[in-house]
C-alpha positions, 0 to 999 in steps of 0.5 A, spaced: 334 773 506 331 780 505 325 781 502 321 788 499 318 789 505 324 790 508 326 795 504 319 799 504 320 800 512 328 803 510 324 808 505 319 810 510 324 812 515 327 816 510 323 820 508 320 821 514 326 824 516 327 828 510 321 830 510 320 830 503 316 824 498 322 824 493 328 823 494 335 820 491 338 814 490 344 815 492 342 819 498 337 812 499 342 808 499 347 812 504 341 812 509 341 804 507 348 803 509 347 807 516 340 803 517 344 796 517 350 798 521 345 799 526 341 793 525 343 788 521 346 784 526 340 783 529 337 781 523 338 775 519 334 776 514 338 782 511 345 779 512 344 779 503 342 786 504 348 788 508 353 784 504 350 787 497 347 792 498 347 796 491 344 791 487 338 788 492 336 795 494 335 796 487 331 789 486 327 790 492 325 798 490 322 795 483 320 790 487 316 795 490 314 799 484 310 793 480 306 793 488 304 801 486 308 803 492 313 807 489 315 811 483 322 811 480 326 815 476 332 814 471 338 817 468 342 812 463 338 807 465 340 807 472 336 809 478 337 816 479 331 817 484 326 815 488 318 817 489 313 814 495 306 818 494 305 815 501 309 820 505 303 825 505 299 820 508 303 819 513 304 826 514 297 826 515 296 821 520 301 823 524 298 830 524 291 825 527 296 822 532 298 829 535 290 832 536 288 825 539 294 827 544 292 834 545 284 835 542 284 842 543 289 842 535 285 844 529 284 838 524 290 839 520 291 843 512 295 842 507 297 849 508 298 848 517 302 841 515 306 844 509 305 839 504 303 840 497 301 833 495 300 831 487 292 833 484 291 826 483 293 823 491 287 828 494 280 826 493 276 832 494 270 831 499 263 835 499 262 834 506 254 835 505 254 830 499 260 826 499 261 825 506 256 819 506 258 815 501 265 815 503 263 812 510 260 807 506 265 805 502 269 798 504 276 799 507 281 799 502 289 796 503 292 803 502 290 809 505 288 815 501 288 822 502 281 826 502 280 834 502 273 835 506 270 841 504 265 845 508 260 851 506 259 858 509 266 859 509 268 854 513 275 851 512 277 846 508 281 840 512 285 834 510 285 827 513 286 820 511 281 815 509 282 810 514 281 815 519 273 816 517 270 810 521 271 812 528 278 816 529 275 822 526 268 820 529 272 821 536 276 827 535 269 831 532 266 829 540 273 832 543 272 839 538 264 838 541 266 836 549 271 843 548 265 848 546 261 845 552 266 846 556 264 854 556 259 855 562 256 860 557 256 855 551 253 850 556 247 853 559 246 856 552 245 850 549 241 847 555 236 851 554 235 851 546 236 843 547 230 843 553 225 847 549 226 841 543 226 836 547 220 837 553 218 832 557 226 829 556 229 833 561 232 828 564 235 824 558 238 831 557 242 832 563 245 824 563 247 825 555 251 832 556 254 830 563 256 824 559 259 828 554 264 831 559 265 826 563 265 819 559 266 822 552 268 814 549 260 812 552 258 817 548 261 815 542 257 809 542 251 813 541 252 816 535 255 809 533 249 806 535 244 811 536 237 810 539 231 814 536 233 819 542 240 819 541 240 820 534 235 827 534 240 829 540 246 830 535 243 832 529 240 838 533 246 839 537 250 839 531 244 844 528 244 848 533 252 849 533 252 850 526 247 856 526 251 859 531 257 860 527 257 859 520 254 865 519 260 869 522 264 873 518 270 873 521 270 867 525 276 864 530 280 858 529 275 854 534 269 856 531 271 853 525 273 848 529 266 847 532 263 848 525 267 843 522 265 837 528 259 839 528 258 838 521 261 831 521 258 828 527 251 830 524 252 827 517 255 820 522 249 820 526 245 821 519 250 814 516 250 810 523 242 812 524 241 808 517 245 802 519 241 801 525 234 801 521 237 798 515 239 792 521 232 792 524 228 792 517 232 786 516 231 783 523 224 784 522 223 782 515 227 775 518 222 774 522 217 775 517 221 769 514 220 765 520 213 766 521 212 764 513 215 758 514 211 756 520 204 756 516 202 751 511 204 748 506 210 747 511 215 744 506 218 749 502 223 750 496 229 755 496 226 758 491 220 759 495 223 762 500 227 767 497 219 769 493 216 769 501 212 777 500 210 781 507 203 781 509 202 787 503 205 782 498 212 786 497 218 781 496 222 781 503 228 780 498 227 788 498 228 788 505 234 783 506 239 781 500 241 773 499 247 772 504 241 775 509 237 770 507 243 763 506 246 766 514 239 765 517 239 758 513 246 756 515 244 758 522 237 754 522 240 748 519 246 748 524 244 743 530 245 745 537 249 739 539 250 731 536 244 728 539 239 734 538 235 736 530 236 743 528 230 747 527 230 747 521 230 740 516 232 739 509 231 733 505 231 732 497 227 727 493 228 722 489 229 727 483 234 731 486 229 737 489 231 740 496 225 742 500 225 745 507 221 744 513 221 746 520 222 741 525 215 741 529 211 741 524 215 734 520 210 730 524 204 734 523 205 734 516 208 727 516 202 724 519 196 728 516 198 727 509 199 719 510 192 719 512 190 723 507 193 719 502 191 712 505 183 714 503 185 717 496 189 709 495 183 706 498 178 709 495 182 709 488 183 702 488 175 700 490 172 705 484 178 702 479 177 695 481 170 696 481 170 698 474 175 693 472 170 688 474 165 691 471 169 689 464 170 683 466 177 685 467 181 681 473 188 685 474 194 682 477 194 686 483 188 684 484 189 676 486 197 678 488 199 680 494 206 682 492 204 684 486 199 689 489 204 692 494 209 693 488 205 697 485 202 701 492 210 703 494 212 705 486 205 710 485 207 712 492 214 714 490 212 716 484 206 721 485 208 723 493 216 725 493 215 729 498 212 725 503 217 718 501 224 724 503 220 724 509 220 718 511 227 717 514 227 713 519 233 716 524 230 723 523 223 721 525 225 717 531 230 723 533 224 727 532 219 723 536 224 723 542 224 730 542 217 732 540 213 725 544 207 725 541 202 722 544 195 719 543 193 718 537 199 722 534 204 717 537 199 711 534 199 714 527 208 714 529 207 707 530 204 705 524 210 707 521 216 706 525 219 699 526 223 701 532 224 693 533 226 692 526 230 701 526 227 702 519 220 704 516 215 699 515 212 697 508 208 703 505 202 698 504 202 698 512 203 705 513 197 706 509 194 701 511 192 697 505 190 690 504 189 688 498 183 683 500 179 688 504 180 693 497 178 688 493 172 685 497 170 692 497 170 693 490 166 686 489 160 690 493 160 695 488 158 690 482 151 688 481 148 683 485 149 679 478 155 681 476 158 679 483 155 672 483 160 668 478 155 663 475 150 669 475 155 673 471 157 667 467 150 666 465 148 674 464 154 674 459 152 669 456 145 672 455 148 678 452 152 675 446 148 669 444 141 674 445 143 681 445 149 680 440 154 683 445 161 682 443 166 679 448 170 685 451 177 684 450 181 685 456 185 691 457 189 694 463 187 702 464 191 706 466 192 707 473 189 715 475 189 717 481 184 722 486 189 728 484 189 727 477 182 725 477 181 732 480 185 736 476 181 733 469 174 735 473 177 743 474 175 744 468 168 742 468 162 746 469 159 747 476 153 744 475 155 739 470 160 737 476 155 737 481 150 733 476 156 727 474 158 726 480 151 725 482 151 720 477 157 716 478 156 714 484 149 713 483 152 708 477 157 705 482 151 704 488 146 701 484 150 696 480 151 701 473 157 703 469 157 711 469 157 711 462 151 707 461 147 712 468 148 717 462 146 715 456 140 710 460 141 704 457 143 700 463 138 695 466 141 697 472 140 705 471 134 704 469 132 699 474 134 704 480 131 711 476 126 712 481 130 710 486 136 715 484 130 721 483 128 720 489 135 721 493 137 727 488 130 730 491 131 729 498 138 731 497 136 737 495 130 738 500 135 738 505 140 743 503 133 747 501 132 746 509 138 747 511 139 755 508 133 757 511 136 756 518 142 762 515 137 766 511 129 764 515 123 761 512 121 767 507 128 769 506 133 770 500 139 766 499 142 771 493 140 777 497 143 775 503 149 773 500 150 780 498 149 783 505 155 779 507 159 780 502 159 788 503 161 786 510 167 782 508 169 786 502 173 792 503 174 794 496 171 800 494 172 800 486 166 797 483 169 793 478 175 790 483 168 788 488 166 784 484 172 781 481 174 779 488 167 777 490 167 771 483 174 770 485 171 767 492 166 764 489 170 760 483 175 758 489 168 754 493 166 751 487 173 748 485 172 746 493 167 742 493 168 739 486 174 736 488 170 733 495 169 725 494 162 724 490 159 721 496 159 728 499 153 729 494 148 724 496 148 725 504 147 731 505 151 734 510 149 738 517 150 745 519 156 743 523 159 739 517 158 745 513 161 750 518 168 746 518 168 746 511 168 753 511 172 754 517 178 750 513 176 754 507 177 760 510 184 758 512 187 758 505 193 764 503 188 766 498 184 770 503 190 773 508 187 780 505 181 779 508 181 782 515 173 780 516 173 773 517 167 771 521 163 775 516 167 771 510 166 764 514 158 765 514 158 768 507 162 761 505 157 757 509 151 758 505 154 760 498 156 753 499 149 751 501 147 754 494 152 750 490 149 744 493 142 745 492 143 746 485 
């Protein structure tokens, strides 16, 4: 069965033969019958058109009009004529095929082709203003006519849009090749270019020789330019235009040279922009890749889209979301079915999606588990101890199953990322690829049960033993409260003689160290320091923090001298450590100011002071979040140095380049805070 495309081929053949865009329907009908006489026997699809030519030809033409391929003219309700606008496109394309065969032919014009296309079918293009924008347009299904207009009296030319990406560049190169075939022009150009490209004689000679001997290879230097080839073509084009455009009575070949030079110059600019953009995208993606290798190692998609460069500029200004998506898709694709991809994607129980690079999975997980293990241990010891002081014995203290269930639920709720990473298959494959050794292998063995091929229970991973924690909590009790009989006697004595009511049992809500830290962050530095010391002393010597603060607890009263002695000893040790930095008669504040001058690059005094205060605030927050026991045992210089080293790795200090004086400043300021 015939289609509209079959009739389109017949229409194209007829307008080409008649050399007119408009034809009468009777003439087209007559041509169609002759066409079918020659081709219908060997084309079964045209059988229905051959048997009913009049009606089916009209029907197919109506279909073509709906597709925008032609326009129909009517007389008394019947088709009388057919206008085929693409005829002009066909004529221009045919002219360029002839130029491809004979490069010495001039670029076509409407006059040379003897066509007068309707005004609305030709798009005027100012070469200096609009040509690059037309190059950057996406290719369309149908080619359109373009009238290229040049300055300085250079003739216009007509071309179709489909020839812009490569064909027109190739033909322009051949025009320049013809220009250089003249020994006079070639010698002149070698002299002019040699004066501009000093110390590039060999590259210049090679380029000029290639234009004459290997134009296809030279075309690549325009479409994918280097720094040298870009400057070569823009300079060559400028010289040709300058030498020929000022002539009043230009020869046809001089028009051709100027047209070709303009086009090649703008081709060079356009493709240089593309190459530069590709380089910028590649550089930005390298920055993205590098950022994924930095702490905190785990990122959401939103985090990745908001990565910045070292100047704080969003990387999305250098690439688009399609570039990021393509990068992520490539990194998430495993090289084979037995190997994990470079980038791993995982979801938490709440459905939030994260990314982590494969090489940092074990490091992030094992370090996180070690930290959480310590936090959980400290929490249960302190919380259970406080509960026991209030004569509250919670169920998890005595029931293994209840304790393990509480630990598992708490871990899932408060550490969703670590919980999501506890995937046996992923961790097993990662371990097989990376082959960890030493402590890392031991820690991983604590996580993976390879015999049962599953993750071990979370209380085993975190090494939380109920009995051990319970005993440690009891060790923090006052001696009289740790002995049941004596504890009962004291409670009876309080109720009988001091009128202390029996406390109702209540369960204090579980509060993790992380939440406790967040609540403590709002307090003043000195208050936080004193409270931490007082709370630790209270636990250590057998009284509650509240009683220690009020000074009413018997345990607090009896250990008052001891606490004061410890506090004095702590401060003396810190002051002795400060002397190692500033000398026996040195001034801490003055030394801090001198160090700040060395690492602080800002010139504006207000901004300079603000930066120093921001750094000081980070140090105070960092120390405030340290475990309270840290304030009872004074650190040595190695410990302070390690803490400063760790703090200096914070992303907040990325903009500070002078790290050594910054670290020394952090060490001394820590000692200043601890010495208060």
